C-alpha positions, 0 to 999 in steps of 0.5 A: 099656865102658858101651855094651859092657856094655849090648849085651852084656846086651841080646844076652844077654836077647834069647833069652828074649825072643824064646821069651816072643814066640813062646809068647805067639803060640802061646797066642793061636793056640789061640783065645780059649777057651784063651786065657782059661784061668787057666793060660794067663793066667798064662803069657801074663802072664809073657811080657808082662813078659818081653818088656818088659825090652828097652830100645831106640832105636826112636823111638815114633811121634807116633801123633796121626792125627785130633783133635776141634776146639772146634767138635766136628768130627773132622779129620784130622792129618798131621806136616809137616817144617819144618825139619831138621838133623842133631840136630833136626827142627821138625815142625807138625802140620797139621789138614786141611781146618781153617781157623778164622776168625781162625786159631789161636794158634801154639805152639811146644812145646819138648820135653826132650832128656834120654834119651826121645824127644820122643815122650814128650810126646804127650800134651801136643800131643794136649791142645793140638791141638784149639785150638792150631796146634801146631809141636814139637821133635824131637830126634835121637838121637846115636848115629845122628848122623855125627861129620862133622855137628860138634858139638852143644852148649848153644850149638847147642841154644840156637841151634836155639830161635832160628833156629826162632823167627825161621823161625815169625816174630812171634806164636808162643807157646812152651811149654817142658817140663823140662829146655829151660826155661833154654835157651829163656829164653836163646833169648827173651833173646837175640831180645830183645836183637835187637829181633827181631819173632820174640820169643815173644808168650807164654813158658810154662815148665813144670817147669824147672830155671830156678834149682836152688838152691832146694828142690834135689832128689836130682838137684840134690844129685848134681849140685852134690856130684860134680865135672864130670869124674866125670860125663865119666869115669863116664857118657860113653861113645863110640857103638860101630861098626855105628851111624851116629854110631860115635865120637861121644861121647855120654851114653847114653839108658839111663844116663839111664832107669837113674837115673830108674827108681832114683829111683822104684823102689818105684813102677815095682814096684808099676806092674809088680806091678799090670799082672801083676795086670791081666793075669792078671785080664783087665783089658785096658784098664788092662793096656794103658795101663800096657804103652803107658806103659812101651813109650814109657818104655823107648825111650831116646836118646842125648845129644851128651856136649857138651850133657849136660856143658855142661848139667849144669855150666851149669844144675845146677852153677854156676846161671849163668842165675839168676846173671846169667853165662850167655853163648851164643857171647860174648854175656851172656844177659839175661832183663831185656831181655825186655819183650814176652813174657808169662810163665806157670810151672807146677809140680806139688806133688809133683815130685821132679825139679825142686823147687817154686820152681825155675821160679817163680824165672823171674819174678825174672829177667824184670825188664823184664816187667810184673807184670800180664804174669806169672802162676804156677800151682802144681798140687795132687797132681801129680808131674813127669810129671803137670805135662805128661801125665795127667788132671790136665794135661788137666782143670786145667793145660792150661785154664790155659795155653790161657787165658793163650795167649788172653789175650795173643794 
């Protein structure tokens, strides 16, 4: 019933959004002199906020048409599809007419499959792109995946990582952000057990739930205090008719988004009050920045129920990876077999999603990696999203990641 209730709400509120959009267009059509009148600004601000109430399943574009390289050249960027499955794509950001001497470090950015599209990490890509050869995982919306494509659980997610790393070949540097950190550790361990030449040169784990027994957050407490059957019965639903994935069991993205918003409700209220004030006062630059964030934030993606429930159980309830009990297709996952991959972990001081120490715990798992090839960075003054986006990511965290990759290139 979750999906039916969600769609009923969206349909019921659609006339309000349409009316708001038409009113906004009418005001703009009257010209800047009328549009800048104080009363018109108030009406326009209310219309803009009304139009923002819609959640949608449209994947936002990456929108990185060009980049300024380290040498100061502006070069065009195009997206190239390298690999594709029903559940995800491997995308290469190709810099046109750019071939630096000695090449650039090849980086695979592993994005989260957690209710938002991979484009939520646009700032991560844009910051890394000037001096790295960037590949990115681009996960698909489960409600658009037909039933005949089969299941997609934690094993299949890890398999995608293993396959794509082997496709990219030796010398790849891996950067995993948030939720995929345990799965990326598993993929790296599997390649090490195979003695594969495709083992990552470096592995950077950022704000990821490697061991959620450490400094548990509200999210972690919910998982450990609630049986997995509750999640299966209360937050998993079936994709309704009318979509390619009709009949597939999913964890709807709008449910995940509701949980995220409720965790920081006062902050989101303040943001919208600030947005409202900026629109009225004509602070267009700041208003555009906040609006752009929420346009991305309200684009939701459904997860396969198998993947969601298996991840909640393995990572957040049973802590299989740090306890040495995680398996992949019947094979034990042993990070202790990793020897040739250097490890960097990054945490945010104010992270309320992934508690301090949860990512740092990876160092205890990689017992075969020389301590000289391990590094940890604790970033002061940032929360979860500040670890991989925003001013401090760009000016303080990214340089640490960049130097670590160069050190081990």
